[in-house]
Every structure is written in C-alpha cells, then in structure tokens.
C-alpha positions as CSV (number, residue, x, y, z in Angstrom):
1,M,-19.9,-22.4,-1.3
2,K,-22.9,-19.9,-0.3
3,T,-22.3,-16.5,0.7
4,I,-23.8,-14.2,3.5
5,D,-24.8,-12.1,0.6
6,E,-27.0,-14.8,-0.6
7,L,-28.6,-15.5,2.7
8,L,-29.3,-11.8,3.5
9,A,-31.0,-11.6,0.0
10,E,-33.3,-14.7,1.1
11,G,-34.0,-12.8,4.3
12,V,-33.0,-13.8,8.1
13,D,-35.8,-11.7,9.7
14,G,-37.0,-13.7,12.8
15,K,-34.4,-16.4,11.8
16,R,-32.1,-18.0,14.7
17,V,-28.6,-17.5,12.9
18,F,-25.6,-19.8,14.2
19,V,-22.4,-17.8,13.6
20,R,-19.1,-20.1,14.3
21,A,-16.7,-17.3,14.8
22,D,-13.3,-17.4,15.8
23,L,-13.0,-15.5,19.3
24,N,-9.7,-17.3,20.4
25,V,-8.0,-14.2,21.8
26,P,-5.3,-13.9,23.7
27,L,-5.7,-13.0,27.6
28,A,-3.4,-12.0,30.4
29,D,-5.0,-11.9,34.0
30,G,-8.6,-12.4,32.3
31,A,-8.1,-9.1,30.0
32,I,-7.9,-9.0,26.1
33,T,-4.4,-8.2,25.0
34,D,-5.4,-8.3,21.2
35,D,-9.1,-8.1,19.8
36,G,-8.3,-8.4,16.4
37,R,-10.2,-11.5,15.8
38,I,-13.6,-10.3,17.6
39,R,-13.3,-7.2,15.4
40,A,-13.0,-9.6,12.3
41,V,-16.4,-11.0,12.8
42,L,-18.2,-7.8,13.4
43,P,-19.0,-7.5,9.7
44,T,-21.0,-10.6,9.8
45,V,-22.5,-10.2,13.2
46,K,-23.6,-6.7,12.3
47,A,-24.9,-7.3,9.0
48,L,-27.2,-10.1,10.4
49,A,-28.8,-8.5,13.6
50,D,-29.4,-5.1,11.3
51,A,-31.5,-7.5,9.0
52,G,-33.5,-8.8,12.0
53,A,-32.0,-11.9,12.9
54,T,-31.4,-13.3,16.1
55,V,-27.5,-14.1,16.5
56,V,-26.0,-16.9,18.0
57,V,-22.3,-16.8,18.4
58,A,-20.0,-19.5,19.2
59,S,-16.4,-20.3,19.3
60,H,-13.5,-21.8,21.1
61,L,-10.8,-20.4,23.2
62,G,-7.6,-22.2,24.2
63,R,-7.4,-25.8,24.9
64,P,-9.5,-26.7,27.9
65,K,-9.8,-30.4,28.5
66,G,-13.4,-30.7,27.4
67,A,-15.0,-29.5,30.7
68,P,-15.5,-25.8,32.3
69,D,-12.3,-24.0,33.1
70,P,-12.8,-20.2,33.9
71,V,-9.2,-19.5,32.6
72,F,-11.1,-20.2,29.3
73,S,-14.3,-18.6,29.4
74,L,-15.5,-16.6,26.8
75,R,-17.0,-13.9,28.9
76,P,-14.0,-11.5,28.3
77,A,-14.6,-12.0,24.4
78,A,-18.9,-11.4,24.5
79,E,-18.2,-8.4,26.6
80,R,-15.8,-6.9,24.1
81,L,-17.9,-7.9,21.2
82,G,-20.9,-5.8,23.1
83,E,-18.6,-2.8,23.3
84,L,-17.7,-2.9,19.5
85,L,-21.4,-3.5,18.6
86,D,-22.5,-0.7,21.1
87,A,-25.3,-3.3,22.0
88,P,-26.0,-5.5,24.6
89,V,-25.0,-8.9,24.1
90,A,-26.1,-12.0,26.2
91,F,-23.6,-14.6,27.6
92,A,-24.8,-18.3,28.1
93,Q,-22.8,-19.9,30.9
94,D,-22.9,-23.3,29.0
95,T,-22.9,-24.5,25.3
96,V,-26.2,-26.5,24.6
97,G,-27.4,-26.4,28.2
98,P,-30.4,-24.7,29.8
99,A,-28.2,-21.3,30.1
100,A,-27.8,-21.4,26.1
101,Q,-31.5,-22.4,25.5
102,D,-32.7,-19.5,27.6
103,A,-30.3,-16.8,26.5
104,V,-31.1,-17.7,23.0
105,N,-35.0,-18.2,23.5
106,G,-34.7,-14.7,25.1
107,L,-33.6,-13.0,22.4
108,E,-35.6,-10.5,20.0
109,A,-34.8,-9.8,16.4
110,G,-31.4,-8.0,15.9
111,Q,-30.2,-9.3,19.4
112,V,-27.0,-11.2,19.9
113,A,-25.9,-13.8,22.4
114,V,-22.5,-15.7,22.8
115,L,-22.2,-19.1,24.1
116,E,-19.8,-20.4,26.3
117,N,-16.5,-21.9,25.2
118,L,-17.7,-24.8,22.8
119,R,-14.4,-26.8,23.7
120,F,-15.8,-26.9,27.3
121,N,-18.1,-29.9,25.7
122,P,-15.9,-32.9,25.2
123,G,-18.3,-33.3,21.7
124,E,-16.8,-30.6,20.4
125,T,-13.4,-32.1,19.6
126,S,-13.9,-35.7,19.8
127,K,-12.6,-38.2,17.5
128,D,-15.7,-40.3,17.8
129,D,-18.0,-39.7,15.0
130,T,-21.1,-40.4,17.0
131,E,-20.2,-38.3,20.2
132,R,-19.2,-35.3,17.8
133,G,-22.6,-35.8,16.3
134,A,-24.7,-35.6,19.1
135,F,-23.0,-32.3,20.0
136,A,-23.8,-31.1,16.6
137,D,-27.2,-32.1,16.8
138,Q,-27.5,-30.2,20.3
139,L,-26.1,-27.1,18.6
140,A,-28.5,-27.3,15.7
141,A,-31.5,-27.2,17.9
142,L,-30.4,-23.6,18.7
143,A,-30.6,-22.3,15.3
144,D,-32.6,-22.1,12.0
145,V,-29.4,-21.2,9.6
146,Y,-25.3,-21.7,10.1
147,V,-22.9,-19.1,9.1
148,G,-19.3,-20.1,8.8
149,D,-17.0,-17.1,9.7
150,G,-14.2,-18.8,11.8
151,F,-11.6,-18.9,9.7
152,G,-8.8,-19.7,12.3
153,A,-10.9,-22.9,13.0
154,V,-11.7,-24.0,9.4
155,H,-8.8,-26.8,9.5
156,R,-10.4,-28.3,12.2
157,G,-12.7,-31.4,11.8
158,H,-14.9,-30.4,14.9
159,A,-18.3,-30.4,15.5
160,S,-19.0,-26.8,15.3
161,V,-16.9,-26.3,12.2
162,F,-17.6,-29.5,10.4
163,D,-20.7,-31.6,11.5
164,L,-22.6,-28.8,12.4
165,P,-23.0,-27.4,8.6
166,A,-24.6,-30.5,7.5
167,R,-27.5,-30.0,9.7
168,L,-28.3,-26.8,8.9
169,P,-28.6,-24.2,5.5
170,H,-25.0,-23.0,5.2
171,Y,-23.4,-19.9,4.2
172,A,-19.9,-18.3,4.3
173,G,-19.5,-15.4,6.5
174,Y,-17.8,-12.2,5.3
175,L,-14.5,-12.9,6.7
176,I,-14.4,-16.5,5.2
177,A,-15.1,-15.1,1.9
178,T,-12.6,-12.5,2.2
179,E,-9.9,-14.9,3.4
180,V,-10.6,-17.6,0.7
181,G,-10.2,-15.0,-1.8
182,V,-6.9,-13.8,-0.5
183,L,-5.3,-17.2,-0.6
184,K,-6.7,-17.9,-4.1
185,Q,-4.7,-14.8,-5.0
186,L,-1.5,-16.6,-3.6
187,T,-1.8,-19.8,-5.3
188,E,-3.8,-19.1,-8.6
189,D,-2.7,-15.4,-9.7
190,V,0.4,-14.7,-8.0
191,K,2.0,-11.6,-9.1
192,R,6.0,-12.0,-8.8
193,P,8.4,-11.9,-7.7
194,Y,6.7,-14.2,-5.0
195,V,8.5,-13.7,-1.7
196,V,7.6,-15.6,1.6
197,V,9.1,-14.8,4.9
198,L,8.6,-17.8,7.5
199,G,9.4,-17.0,11.4
200,G,8.2,-18.5,14.4
201,A,9.8,-21.1,16.9
202,K,9.7,-24.5,15.2
203,V,10.7,-25.4,11.7
204,S,8.5,-28.7,12.0
205,D,5.5,-26.4,11.8
206,K,6.8,-24.9,8.7
207,L,8.2,-28.0,6.6
208,A,4.9,-28.7,4.8
209,V,4.7,-25.5,3.4
210,I,8.4,-25.1,2.6
211,D,7.8,-28.0,0.8
212,Q,5.0,-26.7,-1.3
213,L,6.5,-23.1,-1.7
214,L,9.9,-24.4,-3.0
215,G,8.1,-24.9,-6.1
216,K,6.0,-21.8,-6.4
217,A,7.8,-19.3,-4.5
218,D,10.7,-16.9,-6.1
219,R,12.3,-16.1,-2.6
220,I,12.0,-17.6,1.0
221,L,13.3,-15.8,3.7
222,I,13.6,-17.5,6.8
223,G,13.5,-15.9,10.7
224,G,12.3,-16.5,14.3
225,G,13.7,-19.8,16.1
226,M,13.5,-22.0,13.0
227,L,16.3,-20.0,11.5
228,F,18.8,-21.9,13.8
229,T,17.8,-25.5,12.2
230,F,18.6,-24.1,9.1
231,L,22.0,-22.6,10.4
232,K,23.1,-25.6,12.1
233,A,22.2,-27.6,8.7
234,K,24.7,-25.6,7.0
235,G,27.5,-26.5,9.7
236,H,27.2,-23.5,11.7
237,E,27.7,-22.9,15.5
238,I,24.3,-21.9,16.9
239,G,25.3,-22.0,20.6
240,A,22.3,-22.3,22.9
241,S,19.7,-21.4,20.2
242,L,16.5,-23.4,19.6
243,V,16.8,-26.1,17.6
244,Q,15.2,-29.3,16.0
245,E,17.9,-31.9,15.5
246,D,15.4,-34.6,14.1
247,Q,14.5,-32.0,11.3
248,L,18.2,-31.4,10.1
249,P,17.8,-34.1,7.0
250,A,14.5,-32.5,6.0
251,V,16.1,-29.0,6.2
252,N,19.1,-30.0,4.4
253,E,17.0,-31.6,1.3
254,Y,15.0,-28.3,1.4
255,I,18.3,-26.4,1.0
256,E,19.5,-28.6,-1.9
257,R,16.1,-28.4,-3.6
258,A,15.9,-24.4,-3.3
259,E,19.1,-24.4,-5.1
260,K,18.3,-26.6,-7.7
261,N,14.9,-24.9,-8.4
262,G,16.5,-21.8,-8.5
263,V,14.7,-20.2,-5.1
264,E,16.5,-17.9,-3.2
265,L,16.7,-19.2,0.1
266,I,17.5,-16.3,2.3
267,L,18.9,-16.8,5.7
268,P,20.2,-13.9,8.3
269,V,23.8,-12.8,8.0
270,D,24.0,-11.7,11.5
271,V,21.7,-12.1,14.9
272,L,21.0,-10.7,18.1
273,V,22.2,-13.2,21.2
274,G,21.6,-13.1,25.0
275,S,22.7,-15.7,27.5
276,S,19.0,-16.3,28.5
277,F,15.5,-16.0,27.1
278,P,14.2,-12.4,28.2
279,D,11.9,-11.8,30.7
280,L,8.7,-11.3,29.1
281,K,6.5,-10.1,32.1
282,T,8.9,-7.3,33.5
283,K,10.8,-6.4,30.1
284,T,13.8,-6.1,31.9
285,P,16.5,-4.8,29.5
286,A,18.4,-7.7,27.8
287,N,21.4,-5.8,26.7
288,P,22.0,-8.4,23.6
289,T,24.8,-8.5,21.5
290,T,25.1,-8.6,17.4
291,V,27.1,-11.3,16.3
292,A,27.6,-13.0,12.6
293,A,25.3,-15.6,12.1
294,D,27.9,-18.2,11.3
295,A,30.0,-16.9,14.5
296,M,27.8,-17.5,17.4
297,P,29.6,-18.0,20.7
298,A,28.5,-21.4,22.2
299,D,27.1,-20.2,25.4
300,Q,24.6,-17.6,23.9
301,M,21.1,-18.1,22.0
302,G,20.0,-16.4,19.0
303,L,16.9,-14.4,19.7
304,D,16.1,-11.9,16.6
305,I,17.7,-11.3,13.2
306,G,20.4,-8.6,13.3
307,P,20.4,-5.4,11.8
308,R,22.3,-6.3,8.3
309,S,19.9,-8.9,8.1
310,S,17.1,-6.8,8.7
311,Q,18.5,-4.4,5.8
312,L,19.0,-7.7,3.6
313,Y,15.4,-8.5,4.2
314,A,13.9,-5.3,3.3
315,S,16.1,-5.3,-0.2
316,K,14.7,-8.9,-1.1
317,L,11.0,-7.4,-0.3
318,A,11.4,-4.1,-1.9
319,D,10.6,-5.2,-5.5
320,A,8.0,-8.2,-4.8
321,G,4.9,-8.4,-6.4
322,T,3.3,-10.6,-3.9
323,V,4.4,-11.2,0.2
324,F,3.4,-13.8,2.4
325,W,4.4,-13.3,5.6
326,N,3.8,-16.2,8.6
327,G,5.8,-15.8,12.0
328,P,7.8,-13.3,13.8
329,M,11.5,-12.9,13.1
330,G,12.5,-12.8,16.9
331,V,11.1,-12.7,20.4
332,F,9.2,-9.3,19.5
333,E,7.4,-9.2,22.7
334,H,10.7,-8.0,24.1
335,P,11.6,-4.5,22.9
336,D,15.3,-5.5,22.7
337,Y,14.6,-8.5,19.8
338,A,11.6,-6.7,18.3
339,E,13.3,-4.9,15.6
340,G,13.7,-7.5,13.2
341,T,9.7,-8.3,13.2
342,K,9.6,-4.4,12.9
343,A,11.8,-4.3,9.9
344,V,9.9,-7.0,8.1
345,A,6.6,-5.1,9.0
346,Q,8.1,-1.9,7.7
347,A,9.1,-3.5,4.3
348,L,5.8,-4.7,4.0
349,L,4.5,-1.4,4.1
350,D,7.0,0.1,1.9
351,S,6.8,-2.6,-0.6
352,P,4.4,-2.0,-3.8
353,A,3.6,-5.6,-3.3
354,F,0.1,-7.2,-2.4
355,T,0.7,-8.3,1.4
356,V,-0.8,-10.9,3.3
357,V,0.2,-11.2,7.0
358,G,-0.5,-14.6,7.7
359,G,-2.4,-14.6,11.5
360,G,-1.1,-15.9,14.6
361,D,2.0,-14.0,16.0
362,S,2.7,-12.1,12.9
363,A,-0.7,-10.8,13.0
364,A,-0.3,-9.7,16.9
365,A,3.0,-8.3,16.2
366,V,1.7,-6.0,13.5
367,R,-0.8,-4.3,16.0
368,I,1.5,-4.7,19.3
369,L,4.4,-3.0,17.9
370,G,1.8,-0.1,16.6
371,F,1.4,-0.6,12.7
372,D,-1.5,0.6,11.0
373,E,-3.1,-2.8,10.2
374,N,-5.2,-1.4,7.6
375,A,-2.0,-0.5,5.8
376,F,-1.2,-4.2,4.9
377,G,-3.0,-5.7,1.9
378,H,-4.7,-8.3,4.2
379,I,-4.1,-9.7,7.8
380,S,-5.2,-13.3,8.3
381,T,-7.0,-14.3,11.3
382,G,-5.8,-18.1,10.8
383,G,-2.2,-18.5,10.8
384,G,-2.7,-22.5,10.8
385,A,-5.8,-22.4,8.4
386,S,-3.4,-20.0,5.9
387,L,-0.6,-22.6,6.1
388,E,-2.7,-25.7,5.5
389,Y,-4.3,-24.0,2.5
390,L,-1.0,-23.2,1.1
391,E,0.0,-26.7,1.6
392,G,-2.8,-27.6,-0.5
393,K,-4.7,-29.6,2.2
394,T,-8.6,-29.8,2.2
395,L,-9.9,-27.8,5.2
396,P,-12.8,-29.6,6.8
397,G,-14.5,-26.3,7.6
398,L,-14.5,-24.8,4.1
399,A,-15.4,-28.3,2.7
400,A,-18.1,-28.6,4.8
401,L,-19.7,-25.1,3.4
402,E,-19.0,-26.2,0.1
403,G,-21.1,-29.1,0.4
C-alpha cells in the first residue's frame, strides 16, 4: 500500500487529487453534532492543498436510496470542513454532473471542493458491476490521483471505495495508514493482558468478532443491550430488556468456549432498570433503579450497567496491556444511563494499556461525555471496519489500495 507521503514526494502541484473521505457525521436538524470524522481527514486534505494539489473530497452520508435527499446532503460537512481549514471550500450540488465538473474545473492550486453525497447516485452502492463501474469511470474523470482516507467505509465494496482506485494511481491517506497500523497492534503484536470491551444494542453485530477474540483475548467484558442476551442464556430473568432469542444458542456456545479456552467472559453483576426507554430529546429524568443482574423485575428493562459492575469492569481494565473498546455500556445519550459508559472511558484513561476506542457510538460517547479524545491511545473513525478487520475479513477498500 503506497502512502500519501510517497505521493507528496512525487509531487502533486497542479494535479487533481480525489480524496475518498468519511464525512458520515451525525446530524440533528441539519446541524453536525459530532465533527470527529471531518477533523480526522484534515491532515490529508491540508497536506495535499499545501503542496499545490486541487483537492476533490467525496463521501457518503447516511443511507439515501440512490437519489438526492436534502436530509442527507453533505453541505453541512463541506461548510464545517471549510471552517476547520480556515479556507473557502466549494460545494458541488451533484456527484459527477455539471455542478461537480464546474466545481472541480473552477479550482486553483491549493483549493478544495466537496462533492454531494455519493450515495445520491445509485451506481455508488450498486451490486451490478457494470453500473458501479460506470459510476467509477465518471468519478475518475474528475481527478488524476486517488487517495483513500475514509476508513469508516473500507469494509464496503462500493464504487468510490473499491472500483475507483483501480482506475487511478492510488495511495492511502494519513488516517487509513494510522488506522491500519493500530489494528495490526491488536492482531499481530499484542501486549497482554488483552482486554476487549464490547457493548452496543445487538449481540448479532458482534458474534463474528467474539468468535475470533475467544482465541486471542484474555478477557471480554460485555455491556450494552447485547448483555441481556448473555444473561438470558445463563438462565436469568431479563424483564422487558432487549434480547435476541435467535442468538441464544450461539451465545451459549461462546460462554462454554470461553470457559474452555481460559478466557474471562465478564458480565455485569448489577444493572440500571427503568419502566420504559428514556426520552433522549427532552432528557426528562428517568429515575432508574439499581438491581442485581440476576434479579431483574419482569416489568422493567435494563438500560445501563450498575455501579458495582462499573467498579468490576474498571478493576478488570486496571492491569491491561492492550484494550479494545467497541460499543457503549448503556443508553449514554441520557444522563441517567451514562455512568457505565463513563466508567469504562475513565478506566481506559487510568490504565497504562495501549487503548483503542473502536469507532461508532463509542467514539461519539467519548466526545459527548466530555473526555479528552487525545488522551486515549487511538480513537477509530470506523467501528464496522475495525470489527471486520479483527474478524479477519478482507476489507475491499484496503485490498483496492494494496492492488
């Protein structure tokens, strides 16, 4: 995989460089609530612009259905990128049409343009190789060189991620190079004890990575909505909590394998429960109750790990050599159910371990809950990509950059 440093050494003055970024930021009423992914691509964009390239930035946002949808416009991300660069950023109101061509042709050396959401074009995500390839051809016509720096999308075989690099000289941006280097530390040269913290809503999203980690990790700490499927598999009452009944056989098998392999599989000893899911818009006080994890009331739902569990998890992280964390411990967006996630984040900061926060909701939680993101070893921009890398899968976007 050739890197942006090699490209800069070759020279980019006067060249049009297509940067596939990940500007898939969360929006609320059209306003960006977390600009972490935009800031993550800044070093690449700035280095190219400073070296005299004309920089064409492209990304997806959300899941539009192959047609323009103002709800998913990248205009707010383009405006924020301009603020962070402290320079004008042109915005094209289409992906490969006249507006995109005019925006790119109007750039001078050192200037930047952002294309509209790539997923507004059905060719971006098409499963038809011909349709996807045709869109990649149109994107390739806008540039001379390709730089892949959207780590959050490298597990997708989409036109701008997989097909486009084959059509242009291609290089990895600073973000992707950093992300891959970090993930190699989690798979090739791990300092032990290796502790993994997994949360989030659905256990099905984490089954493949649990399967891999049962042969590699020393401890796996389970939180979030997925923990209730584990508790039910152990025969406990979980009340009205989220559960995936169809995953119970797999979870039982993993519990048995963990014991056989000598992997500590840690579940909460207490949980916070409420009678309903909290209102995340008004943040109305939820008045949760703390109960033992094996004695949940039948009419209550679990929404966070409890205080004794927080202490337990912190103790299991204290002597770690390496920590990978993916998924919050509870409904952290509501202050009454944020303490478990806060406790894990603080334990990572207190630990001498090399700590990796695996993207997605975990990365958002770190920032929303007021932690200094620079204090962690690494905060990934791609939760799904990180998990698939740890599962041992070939990621199309990385394979394309290596080709």
